[in-house]
Each structure stands twice: as C-alpha cells, then as structure tokens.
N, C-alpha and C positions, 0 to 999 in steps of 0.2 A: 778833495771835497773842501767846501768853504761855507762860512756862516757869517751873516751880517743882518742887521735889522734897520729898517727905516721906520721911524715911529712918529706919529702925529695924532692930534685929535682935532675934530671939527666941532664947534660949539655954536648953537643957535644964539643969535644976539637977543637977549631976553632979560627979564627980571628973574633972579634966582629964587627958587622955592624948593626947600628940602623938607620932606616929612621924615622926622627921625623915627627909627624903629626902636622898639623896646621889648625884646623877647629873650632876655637873659644875657649870658656872658658872650664875649667874643663877637660882638655885633659887627665889628670889622675884623679882618684877618689879623691874628697876632703878629707882632713885629718884635724882634729881639735878637738874642744870641743863645746858642746851644753848644755844649762842649763836644759832642760826639764826633762830628764830621772831621774836625782837625785834631783834637786832642785824644779822641777815642778813649781807650781804657788807660789813661795816663797815670799809672801807678809807679813807674820806674823813675822816681823823682831824683834819685842820686846819680843814676847813670844817664838819664835823658831829661835833664831839668827843663829844657825848652818845650817839652811836651807833658809837663807835670800838671795833673788835675788836682788842684789844692785850693786852700783858702785864699792864698795870695792872688791866684789867677782870677778867682771870682770877684774879689774886691777890685782888682785892676780893671775888669770889664765894667763894673759899676761906675768907677771913676771916669772911664773913657766916655761912657754914655752921658754922664752928668756934665762933664766939662767941655766936650767937643762937639756938641750940637746934635748928637744922635737922639737924645731924649726928645728934643724939640721936633725932630723929624718923625717921631712916632715909635722909635725903638725903645721898648720898655721892659720886656721880659728877659731875665737872665736865668738860664735853665741848666742845671747840672744833670748830665745823662748818667749812664751806667758807671759802676765801679766806685761809687762814693762811700760805700759802707764798709764796715768790718766784714770779715768772711762768715761770721756767725752772729746770730741774734744774742742779745743779752739774756741773763737768767730770767728777766721779767717778760721775755718773749718779744721785746721791742727791737726794731732796727737800731743799730748804733753807727754813727758816722765814723769813718776811719780816724783813729785818735791822733795819728801823726800828720795826716794831710789836712784834717779839719779839726784842729785842737779845741777850738771854741764852739764847735757844734753848728748845727744848721739854723738854730734860732738867732744866733749872733749874725750869721750871713743875711738872714731875712731882715733883721732889724737894720742892718747897715744899708741894705738895698732900699728898704722902705723909707728910710730917713732921707733918701735922695729922690723920692717920688717915683721910684721904679718898682718892678714886681719880680718875685722870686719863683723859680720853677724847679721841680725835681723829677725823678724817674723811678719807676718800679716796673715789675713784670707780673702778669696774672698767674704765671706758673710758680712752682716752688723755688726755682732759681731764676736769676736774670739771664740774659743772653750771654753774659760773661761769667756766669756761675757764681754770682753773689746772691745773697738771700732775696728771693722773690716774695710775693704777697699771698700766694695761695695758702689758704688756711688761716690767714691773718688779716683779712680785709678790714675788719672793724678796728683792730689794733693799729694797723698802719694808717688808715684814714684819720684816726684820732691824732696820731703822731704828726702827720703832715699838717693837720690843722693847727696843732699846738706850735709847730715850728714856724707857722706863718706862710705856708706855701700858697701861691696864687695860681699855679699852673702845674699840672701833673701829666707827664708823658708816660704812657703805659704800653709796654711791649707785650708780645705774645709767644715767646720762645718756649719750646719743650712742653707743649700741652696738646691734648687731643682736639680734633676738629669740633666736636659737639660742645666741648667745654668753652670754646671761644664765644659761643652764642649765649652763654649764661654768665660767664665770668665778668665781662665788661659791664653788664647790666648790674650785677651784684656789687661790684666795686664802686660803681657810680652811685648806687643807692647808699652805701656807707659813707662816701664822700659827702653826699647831700645831707646825711644825718648829722654831720659835724656842725652844720650851720655856717661853715666858712666857704665862701664862693671860690671855686677852683676851676679854671679852664681844664677840660677833660680831653686829652689828646690820645686817641686810640690807634692801634695798629691792626685792629680787627680785620678789615678787608684784605690787607696785605697777606696775612697768615692764612686766611681762608683760600685765597686764590693761588698764591705762589708756593705755599708749603703743603697744603692739603688738597689743592687742585679742585676746589669747589668755589662757588660764588657766594659772597656775602649778600645778605638782604640789606642793600644800602638805605632803604627807607627806615629800617630798624636801627641801623648804625647811626644815621642822622638824628634819630629821635633821642639817642642816649649819649652821643658824643658831640663835642664842639668842633673837633676836626679829626681827620683820620688819614692814615697813610694808605695810599693805593698801590704803590710801586716800590721797587728796590731802593735800598739806601743809596744816596748819592755818594760819590767818591771825588777826590780832588783831581779830576781828569775830565777834559771837555767832552769826550764821547759819552760820559755818563749823563751830561746835560742833554745831549742830542737824544739819547734813549728816553729820557723822561719826557721831552717835548713830543717825541713820536708816539709814546704811549698815551699821553694826555690828548693828543690830536685824534688818535684812532679810537679812543674810548669816550670822546667828548659827548656824544649823544646819550650815553648811558650815565656818566658821572655828573654831568651838569644839572640833571634834574633835581639833585638833592643838595645842591650847592647854593647857599644863601646865608644871610646874616645869622650868625650863631652856629652854622653848619658848613664846614669848609673841607674840600678836598685838599690834601697836603702833599705836594710834590717833593718834600724834604728840603734840606738846607741850601742856602746860597753858599757858593764857594769862592766868593770874592775875598781878597786878603790872604790867599794861599799861594800866590804866584803861579796859579794854574791856568789863567785865562788871559787872552789878549784884551785890549780895550773893547774891541767890537764884540767879542764873546761875552764880556761882562755886561755890556749893554743888552745883549740878547737875553741873558738869563734874567736880569732884573726886569726888563721890559715885558717879557712874556709872563713872568710870575705876576707882575702887576695887572696884566690883561686878564689873567685867570682869577684875580682877587684871591691869590694864594697867600698863605703865611710867608712873611719875610724874616727868616731866622738865619742870621750869620753863624758861621762856625769857622773861626780863624783866630790867629794872634792879632788882637786889635792894634798892636803897635806896628804891624806890617801892612796895614791898609795904605795903598798908594793914594796920592792926591786925586787922581782921576776917579778912583773907586769911591773915595769919601764924597766927592762932588756928586757922583751918581746916586749914592745912597741917601744923600741929603737934598736931592732934587725934588722939591715939594710938588711940582706939577706932575712928576712921575708917581710920587707917593700917593697923591690924591686919586689917581686912577685906580691903584690897588686898594685904597681905603674907601672907595666910593660906597655910599650908604646903601645903594641897591644891591651890591654884592653879586653882580651878574658875572658868570664865567664866560669869557669870550668864546665865540664860535669860529672854528677854522674853515677856511676855503682854500683848497689846493688850486692855485692858478697855473702851475705846471708841476713837473715831477720834483723840482727843487725849490719851489717858491710857495710859501703858505702866507695867506692873509688872515690875520686874527682880527675880529671885529667885536667891539664891546659897546653896548648901549649903557649910558651912565648919566649921572646928574652933572650939571644943572639941566633943568628941563623948562622950556617956555610954557607957561600955563600948566605946569605939571603934565604936559602931554608930549611936546616935541623935544626929544632928548638930545643931549650931546653924544657924540660917538668917538671912540678911540680906535685907531687902526694901527696894527703892527705888521710890517712886512718882514718875513724872515727867509733869507736865501740860504739854502743848504747845498748849492752847487759850487762848481769851481770856475764859474764864468759870470759875467754881468747878467743880471736878470732884469727884465722890463715888465712893469705893471701899468696897465691903463684901465681905470675904472671910475665910475661916478658914485657918489655916496648913496644915491637913490637905489642902486642895485643891492645895497646891504642894509636897508631899513630907514635911512634918513628921509623923512617925509615932510619936513617943515617947508612952507612956501616962502619963508623969510630967508634972509642972507645967513650963511654960516661963515665963521672965521676959522682959518686953518692955522695951527701952530705946530712947529717942530718942538716936541717936548724936550729933547736933549739940549737944544740950544736956547730954548725959551723965546725964540723969535716968531712973531706972527708973520706968516708968509703972504696971505692974501685973503680976500673975501670971495666966496663962491656961492652958487646955488646948489641945490641937491642934484641938479642935472649936469653940473660942470664935470668935465672929464679931467681926472688927475693922472698925469703921466710921471712915473717915478722909475729911476734906474737904481737898482740895488747892486752894488759891486761885490765881488767876492772878497774873502778874507782868509788868511792861512789857517788851516785846520789846527795844526799844532803850534803851541806857544814856543817861540825860539828863546 
C-alpha cells in the first residue's frame, strides 16, 4: 500500500472580498499543541524524563511557538491533557495541580503563555474520574469551571470516560453552562459523539452537539503510526455526508492531533495529514517534542498558503470523490470569491495504492463556475503553474510512496 497527495488550488482572478463571521469562539479551527498524543500520561519523570508532562515542558512549547514562527503561522493554543492533577481533590473540593510537576500552579503557566500572546488549554472529564483515573468533574461542574476561569484557561478539552450513555446527553450541556457562567470565554472541546458511537454504540445528535460545543471528537484517538491516519481519513470520507452538515465556523469536527515531529511519518505522509486536515477545516493540534520537528515538517507547518486553506473563513469541510479504489479527490470551496459569488477551489488528490495513479478532470465537474480565468498554484511549492478556464482538463499523475517509514 502507498500514500501520497498532490495538492493545489485554483483561484478566480478577482478583487478579494471577505465577509467576516462573528458567531462566538473558534470562528476558525483552533491551532496549537496538545500533550496527549506524544507525552500521554507522562508522570514518570525520574525514569522517563524525555516523556515528562511538567511545567518545564509547557514553558518550552510556549517559547518555541513564540520564537520560531509558529505563532505567526496561527498556532496559539498550548493544551495540557490528562494526568496534570494530584490524585485527590483538596479539602476545599478543588482540583490541585501535581505539586512536583507543576510547582507554581496553572495560573503561573497561563500568565506565562498569555504574556507571549498565546492561549492556554486544560483537560477534564465529565465523569468522576478522568480516563487515566485522576479526579474528574462529575459533581463539581461549578467548582471546576470557576477554577479554570480563575487560572486563565482559554480552551477546555472534556473527555467522556466511565459514564452512562444518557448522562453524556446532559453532562456536556451542564458543564458548558457553568463555563459560560464564569464569564471567561473558553473554547469547549467535547468528546460527546465519540463515546456515544464507539463506547455505547448509539448515535449522538450532532445538531445538538454542535449547538453546545465548539469542536468535537468523532473517532478514535490518533496514535503515532501511519495506519492510524489512514483510518481517520477513511472514516471521515465514509461519514462525510453526515458530519459535514454541522461543520462551520465555531462548530468543528475534530479528527484528533497531528503526529508530525514524532518520527512516525515520511515526508509524503506528513504532507497528506496536514493537507487533508486543512481541506477538512480541521483543528491543527500538534502533539510532539517540539525540539524534534524536522526542517521539512516546520516548513510544512508554516506554509501560509496551506494554513490559509484550513483557516478559510467559510469553514467548509471538503467533499470526497472516489476516482478509483485507491484515489480520492477532496474538493473544497473557499475564499477569495469574485463578487462574493465565484469562489476559489482547493483540490487534494490522495493515492492509497501501491502504483502510480492518474487523474484527469476539469474544475467545472466539481463546482467551479466562473467564466473568467482561474490561476492554478501548487500549494506545497508555492509555484503558480498556469492559467486555465473551468473547462480545462487537468491531468495529474500521483506516484506511490512507501507505507511504512524506514
């Protein structure tokens, strides 16, 4: 098996007009870093220091974002996942950060991050325990919401481990209510649909989820292994007609974290993950040792033409077209738009075969309807290739790439 993407967009030659949306938080998909995918429950700091989840790690990520161009590219949230607290609440009923790993507390981290123009995120669970058996928020929604607000939290990831099915349909709504009551704006990231579907084998009401959550997990946790990305792409392709209906500014399907920087992907595989996530208007949340990001990965993550596709103000999730058993064409309508009518389109071709794939198509087949000239650009290279009409036939060869990283 093999995987590679050819990625381009065509833009109508026009004056740019963008109508800004204003419907709350996360009007474009959040971008940043989250601890879980790479560091997981990194509490064995003495025996496994390279995977330690502690204050030093979070400060180092903030410094990397601030000093090395990630902030300018749009990466702004730094999010601590599970295992950050003491094993038991304090006598006052409040959550307590682990005193050894976070000696100066969460407010110190938030202040440090905010001083650099970045944003701070944390984690809880709607059950009594988190997924790794640390204190959860059930029975403490008001107390915990106030604590997160006092600490300066800007983003809250909320898991759904160890709870009954019907509870999921009220817990996220109630916790969100208490977060709102604090008066502090916090992006609300839910795992509600995932637990409904894959743990309780029922379907979430995505219209309701979208009403109460800024983003939500649909599928399994990503792991640092390329087949996990293939599984996510397949699921999002197969479920596209269902999940794209509720995907728009302030309301995002979340395919989980990017695994760049973990030495898990080839260059082509890295391009596939970032490109397809951008086509989906998905959150771009890294989970890695930021010191181990390779030059080609950094260049990819700071490719502003690529980031612009993912951060497009329309927030449309790309539509998949199966050109053959191994080749998917993802098509996304986006801004700029000539006269606010004739839109730019992005195309991503993803080959999952072990042979060269050939695609031949014209933009008009997939919605391009401007009678004016389009310009075609290769987003990865930044090179403008040619001018075409909507009827021009584009012939593209997409070569295979090794499945496993050597």
